[in-house]
C-alpha positions in Angstrom: -20.7 27.7 30.5 -18.8 26.2 33.4 -15.3 24.9 33.0 -12.9 22.3 34.5 -10.1 24.2 35.9 -6.8 22.5 36.8 -4.8 24.4 39.4 -1.1 25.2 38.8 1.3 25.8 41.7 1.3 29.6 41.0 -2.3 29.8 41.7 -2.4 27.4 44.6 0.4 29.3 46.5 -1.7 32.5 46.3 -4.9 30.6 47.4 -2.8 29.3 50.5 -1.2 32.6 51.0 2.3 31.1 51.3 4.8 34.0 52.2 7.0 35.1 49.4 4.7 33.3 46.8 1.4 35.2 47.3 1.9 38.6 45.4 -1.2 37.9 43.2 -3.4 36.7 46.1 -6.0 39.4 45.9 -6.3 38.9 42.1 -6.4 35.2 42.3 -9.0 35.1 45.0 -11.2 37.5 43.1 -10.9 35.3 40.0 -11.6 32.2 42.2 -14.8 33.8 43.3 -15.8 34.5 39.8 -15.0 31.0 38.7 -16.8 29.4 41.5 -19.9 31.6 40.9 -19.7 30.5 37.3 -19.9 26.8 38.5 -16.4 25.8 37.4 -14.9 22.6 38.9 -11.4 22.7 40.2 -8.8 20.1 40.1 -5.7 20.0 42.2 -2.8 17.9 40.6 -0.4 15.9 42.6 2.4 18.1 41.0 0.8 21.2 42.4 0.7 19.8 45.8 4.3 18.6 45.7 5.6 21.8 44.2 3.7 23.8 46.9 5.4 21.6 49.5 8.8 22.4 47.9 8.2 26.2 48.2 7.1 25.9 51.9 10.3 23.8 52.6 12.3 26.7 51.1 10.9 29.4 53.5 13.8 30.8 55.6 12.3 30.3 59.1 11.7 26.9 60.6 8.6 28.0 62.5 7.1 29.4 59.3 7.9 26.2 57.4 6.1 24.3 59.9 3.0 26.5 60.1 2.6 26.6 56.3 3.3 22.8 56.1 0.4 22.4 58.4 -1.7 24.6 56.3 -0.8 22.6 53.2 -1.6 19.3 54.9 -4.9 20.5 56.2 -5.9 22.0 53.0 -5.2 18.8 50.9 -7.0 16.8 53.5 -10.1 19.0 53.1 -9.6 18.4 49.3 -9.5 14.7 49.7 -12.6 14.7 51.8 -14.5 17.0 49.5 -14.5 19.9 51.8 -12.5 22.5 49.6 -13.6 24.0 46.5 -11.1 21.7 44.5 -10.5 18.0 44.6 -7.1 16.2 43.9 -6.9 14.6 40.6 -6.3 10.9 40.2 -2.9 9.8 41.1 -1.0 8.2 38.2 -0.8 4.6 38.1 2.6 2.8 37.8 2.1 2.3 34.0 0.9 5.9 33.4 4.0 7.3 35.4 6.2 5.0 33.3 4.7 6.5 30.2 5.3 10.1 31.4 8.9 9.2 32.1 9.2 7.8 28.6 8.0 11.0 27.1 9.9 13.4 29.5 13.2 13.5 27.6 11.5 14.9 24.5 9.5 17.5 26.7 12.7 18.4 28.4 14.2 19.3 25.0 11.4 21.7 24.1 11.8 25.2 25.0 9.0 26.5 27.5 8.8 29.9 26.0 10.5 31.7 23.3 10.3 35.0 25.1 12.2 33.8 28.2 15.8 35.0 28.4 17.1 31.6 29.6 16.3 28.5 27.6 14.4 25.9 29.7 12.7 22.7 28.9 9.3 21.5 30.1 9.8 20.1 33.7 8.5 16.6 34.7 6.0 18.5 37.2 4.6 20.6 34.1 4.5 17.4 31.8 2.3 15.7 34.6 -0.1 18.7 34.6 -0.2 18.7 30.7 -0.9 14.9 31.0 -3.7 15.6 33.4 -5.1 18.3 31.1 -5.1 15.8 28.3 -6.8 13.1 30.3 -9.5 15.5 31.5 -10.1 16.7 28.0 -10.5 13.1 26.9 -12.9 12.4 29.8 -15.0 15.5 29.3 -15.2 16.2 25.6 -18.3 18.6 26.0 -16.5 20.8 28.6 -14.0 23.5 28.6 -10.8 22.3 30.3 -8.0 24.8 31.3 -4.9 25.0 33.3 -5.1 28.2 35.6 -1.6 29.5 35.9 0.3 32.8 36.3 3.6 31.7 34.9 2.6 31.5 31.4 4.1 28.1 30.6 0.9 26.2 31.1 -1.8 29.1 30.3 -2.0 27.9 26.6 -3.7 24.6 27.9 -7.3 25.8 27.4 -9.6 23.6 25.3 -13.0 25.0 24.4 -15.3 22.4 22.9 
């Protein structure tokens, strides 16, 4: 059965092969091929695009920052045009974003993972991905919907109908 797969930043960084953030590239590309062959549909959230841009902006060399920024822009353009194996999610409306902001203080108080040495709350970016997951579940009640992530904070978002 095919699934709807929401890409987290940790996966997208490996797909794009961004230096310093691509240590799992081979495994990610192997799994991507498996998921494509299974007929999975891939969604690229705005938060993933923005966070990927942040990682690219943190590269230590200006030439590399420019080169990888161009890669990101080109890839997102392909996704918007339907020429990538994933497509961007719907950008939030003003009212939807205000709702996320209203809920954010509560999420910020939640501990991400009990096993982490440092206590952290859920970021606004992760909250937006969680909200995208919830919306996708609501719109696709007969499909498996999951967040594909390597960082563990979002891997529990996997609904099998």
